[in-house]
N, C-alpha and C positions, 0 to 999 in steps of 0.2 A: 155491498160495498165488498171491492174484492180487495184484500190485503196481501201486502208481498211483505216477505222478510228476508233482509241480507246478514247471513252469518253462518259459522261453522254449525255442523248440525251431527246427533249419531248416525249412524257408528262410529264418529270420531270420535275420541275421548279429550276432552278437556271443558272446563267450566263453562265455557259462553253456549258452547253447542248444550250441554244439558241446560241452561237457562234458557236460551229457546224454545227448546223441545218442549219445560214446563210453561214457557208463556202461549206457546202453543195449544196445548193441551187445554187451558185457561179459556183462551179464545173458546174454544171447543164447547167448554164448562156453559160456558155465558151464553149458548147457543149460538154462534157465530163462527160456522166451518168454510167460510169460501175464504181461505189462508195458505197463501203459498209458500214455500220457501226456497228461497236462492241459496247454492250450498256453496262455499265457499271451499276449496280444495287443492290438495296437492295434484302432482303429476298422477299419482296411483288412483284408480277409480275404486270407491266404496258403495257399497250395494245399501243405498238410502230407503226409506220407506216410501210410499207414495205422496206424502204432504211434501216432498223435495220435488219441486216444478222443474230446476234445472240448476246445473252446477257452473261454477267460472273458474278455472284454472288461475289460481292466485297471483302467479309472472306473466298471464295473459293479457298484457296492457289494451287493447284491440278490442278484445271480449269487452272490458267494463264497458264502450261506448255502444258496443253490439244490444247490451243485456239491456243496459238503457231506453235504447229503442222498443224491444222486447217488451220493458216494462211498462213503456206508455201505452202501448196498444193493449194490453190484457189485465191491468191493474188501475184501481181507482187511489188508493195512498200507500205508501212503502215505509216501512220502517226497516234504519240498517242501525243492527248492534255492533257499534267500533270498539275495536281494540287495533292500536297501529301494526301489530304484528300477524291479523288474519288476510293482510291485504298487500299485493305488492307493489315493486318502485321503492323510495327513500322514504323509509319513516312509514309505508304503505300509502305515498299519495297517490298512488295509481284510481284508490275510490273515488277521488274529485272529477275524474273522467265521468264517471257513473251519475254521479249526485247533479253536475253542472247541466249534464242533457236531461234530466229526468224533468217531466212537463205534468207532474201529479204532486201533490201535497209529501213533503217528506218529515218524517223524524227521526233524529238522530240522538240512539240512546246511548251516553257514555259508562264507558266501564271503566275508563282510566283519564284522570285528568290528570298531569304533571305539574305540582308546583313549581318547578324550575324546569321548564320544558326547553329543549333545543331550538336556534331559530327557525328551523325545519318542522318542527313538530307544535311549534305554538303554529305557525303559518297554515299546516293541513288543517288543527283544527280550526282555526279562525276561518277558513275556505268553506270547510263543511257547514261548519254555523251558517255562513253566507246564505248555502244553498237549501237548507234548511230552514221549513216553518216551525215548525217546533223542537227543542234539544229536550230528552227528559234525564235526569241524575237519580241518585238512590240517596243521596244525604245532605241535609243541610251546609255541610262545608265543600262536599262536592259545588255545591251552587255558589255559596261563597266565592269560590277557587274561576267559575266562570267569569262573574261580575268583576272580578277586584284585577285578576291574571288577564283576562282575554275580554274583557271589555263586553261582556253579551249583556245584554238586558235584560233585566229581569222576567219582562213579559212574555219572551220565549223560552224563559227553562220552566219546566213542571216537572216537581219533586214527587217521583215514585216510589217507594220503598222496595227492597227486593224479595220476592216474592219467595214464600217457606210452603212444603208439603204440609198437608195437612194431618198433624198426628194424632193417634186416640189416648194417648198420656196413661198407658197401661205397663207402668216398669217394670210389675211385679213378674208380669207374664214374657215380658220382652228379654228379659234375666233369665226366665227360664227355660225359652226358646234359645239362648245365644248360652248357655250352660253357665251363668255369671250370678243364678243366686248366691246369697248372701257375702254379693261381695259390692263393695264401693267403685266403683265405676269412673276412670274419668280415660276423657277421650281426645284425641285429634285425628282428624279425616283430612282426608286429600292428597292430590299429589306429592308425592315425596321429592324432596329436592333442597339443596342447603339455605335456600330461605326461608326455609319455614320453623326455622329456630327451634328444633326438636331436642337440641343438644342441651338447650338450658331449664325443660321440662323434665328430663333423665336424671338431670344434676341432682332438681329440685325432690324427686322423691326417693333420690336416697338418703336423704336427712328423714323420713318420715318413716316411723317401725310399725303403723298400723299394717298389722298382717291381710287384713281384709282389703285392702288396696289393689285394686288392679289397675294398671296403665294401659290402654290401646292405640297402638297408632295406626290405623287405619287409612289403606290407598295404595294404588300401585306406586313405584317412581315413576314420574314425570318422562314421557319419553324421551323429550329432546334429553334429559340428564343421562337417559340409555343409552341415547345414539354417542355423547360423548365420553361416557366414562363407564356405561354399564351399572352394573350394582357397587361400585365403590365406597358409595356416600351411605348406603345404608347398610353393608357391613362395616361402616366405620362406628355409624351409631349401634351395632350390635355388639361389638367389638366393645363400646365405652358401657356398654351393660353389665359385660362380664366385669371390667374394672371396678366399677361402682358396686358391683357382688347385686344386684338388684334383677339378675333375670328371671325370677321366679314372680316380679311385679309387674313385668310387660310383657306385653303380646304381640309382634308386627304383623299386622296381616297384607300381605302384597297383592293385592287383588283391587280392580278396578269394580266394585259391585252392585249391585243393579239397586234401584230407587227405595224398593220394598225393605233390602235387606241393612241399606242404610238407615233408612225408616227406624227398624229395630232397632239397631246398635245408638242410632243417636234417642230414641227413647229409653232403653237401659240404662243411659248414663245418667250419673249425678252431676257429675263436675264438669264440662267442658274447657280445654287450655287450649290457646290460642297466642303460640308463643314468637309472633311474626318479629324480627330484629331491624325491620326499617317501618321510618314514620309515613313514609307516601305511599301510603297505601288505603285508596278509596273505597273499594269494593271488594267484599269475602261473602260471597255466599255459602262458606261453610259455616260463618261466623252469625251469619243469618240462620241457617240450618238448626244450629245450636240453640239459638234465643227461642227461634217457634216449638221446637221440641220440648221446651220448660226445664232445660239445664241451670246450673249453677257456670255462670261464664266468667270465665277469668283468661283478662288478655296483658299481653301485654299494649299502649297507648297510642296503638298508629290513627291515622285518620278517619277510619271506618269505624275501629271498636270506639273511641271517644265518642263518636255523633249515636252510636247504635245502642251502646252502654251505658249513657247518662242515667240522671234519676234513679239511681238506685238498681238498675235492670243485668248489672254485672259489676265485676271488680277487675281494677288494673293493677299493673306491676310494671317495674321499671325494663326499656329492653334488657335482655339477655343475663337480668339479673334471678338469679335460680336462688338465693336465700330469702329473697323477698317473697318468692313466688311459692318454695315451700310452705314459708311462714303462713300465707292464706289460704292456703291447701289445707293444712294441719286447723287451722283455726275452723271449717268447714266440718271437717271430718268429725271433729270434735265439740261440735256444737250443731245436734239438727236443728235445730229451731232457727239457728241461720242460714242452714243449708235451704232449708223450705221456703224460708223467707226469698233468696233471692230466685228459687226455682218459681214459686208462685208468682212473682212481678216478671219473670222472661216469658211465661208462659200467658199469663194476660197481656202485654205487649205482642205476643209473634202473632195471636188469635185473627189480627186482621190484617196481617200479614200474608195469609195464605193463598196459596193463589189464585181461587178462584176471585178473593177479593181485589190484589191485584189487576190481574185478567181486565177486570170492569172496569177500573181507572184508564187503563191504554186507550180499551175500546170507546170509552168517553171521549178522550180527546182525538184518537182518528176520525168519531163521528163529526167532532166538530169542524174540524178541518174538510171534510167531506165536504159537509155543505157550506162550506167556507165560500164567498166569489173569490177567484183567482186574483181580482183587485188588491184584495185586503190581503193576499200570502206579506207575510212580511213586515 
């Protein structure tokens, strides 16, 4: 069974590229190596690894049909990693030219499902669903949105959680390695931008007197932010730290770190904070990774967080409510039993989410579609 995945891909630096790389590696770990990547790219060529068998320039509309014909001739099943922003045309509608010309089974994995889509966004997703034999989503709420807003029948949707790395949970050694011994480590990671709510976390820790607390904001500024305003936003956060007199409590690490380094920071952290200011977020690899690492997770109640942190797997605070966040952090710092309770719950939930387990779930669906007679598609 020859599998092709369509997505962005490293060395492009974005969450979708990382997700696809991790899924590719999970297929290999499961013993399935006949997998190729069709990488979506801008005009500037990148030096891709060997598994990238072809590239498609985002705005090359004719290329979408040409690639569909090439895929039909060379592969047995196809996965589209769907985000509106990685495909060309109005709201990414060029991907429909590829999907409707495929003659092999198609899985569309949806990373964004808008609860209030524009007419064209709704139409694109509905069309893509029509051409897909299977749709995969990462949370129960995403599944409900597809059924209620997009009228997709339940039999066509599979729920597969976001995969996470395999962690060794050796917090003591991770802290020593990073020079964080004797610290209570609070972490937020991911591309930095105004939509991450880091100001709320900074204001929250300004009210905490515990001198052992170290808050690490890990991640490079998002490339699109750099393009439009440079490092103005990061500097705004640094200035806020000075105003709040918390410079000694906060470290900004302006890097897109390797997976191994990221795993070290996640393993070292006691508390993970996800202070997103918007409710309409149906996936977050960063939140999944933190849970998988066994951190005590605190988050605003965006859609993905409400699903992932249910049943005492984490704690929620109201959007932009730094006072509430500060109270929760203090509670965890002052009660080690409570901190360990949430860390243990996260760890137990996260082990089945490790990529080797998640990859097998995708492979099972792909095998079913591959062996299914064409007359049973859709």
